[in-house]
N, C-alpha and C positions, 0 to 999 in steps of 0.2 A: 504494500500500500504506500503510495507516494506521500511524502510529507508536504503539508501545505505551508504557505508562507507564514501564517499565523502561528502554527506549531513551532516552526524554527525561531520565530521572533520571541515567543513565550519562553522557550528553552534558553535562548540567548540572555533574556532578562533575568531568568532564574540564576544562571551562572554568574552574571554580573553582580546580583545582590549577594550571592554566596561569597564572592571575592571581596566585596566591600565589607561584609560582616566579619570575615576573617581578618582583614586589615584593621578594622576597629578593635577587634578583640586583641590583636597583637599590640596595638598602640596602648590600650588600657593596661595590658600586662607590663609593658615597658615603663609606663608612667605610674608607678605605684603611689606616688604622693608622699605623704609624711612617713618617714622611716623612724623617727625618734619622737618621743612624747614631748621633748623640750621645744620642738618646732611648733607645737600647738599652744604654747603658753601665751597668755596675754598679761601685760603689766598695766598698772594704773599709775599715772603720773600725779604730781602734786595738785593738779587742777581737776582730777577725777576722770581724765580722758584715757581711753584704752590705747595701748601702744604695743608694738611687737618687740621693742627693745627695753631692757630694764632701765630704771631711773639711774641718773648719775649719782653715785654715792657721795661725791664731794659737796653736793647741795645739801 
């Protein structure tokens, strides 16, 4: 039975989506994000604002 154009197009789209999904999965795997709990700390300065850096101890 010969394949129709629509069947070939549908199969091509499926393969494309499968490749894109695999690329996204690999990208998520490579970009793990925070590896250390100290990366997630937030500090409060003297004005009560949140900061990612600790306050200067000389102040």
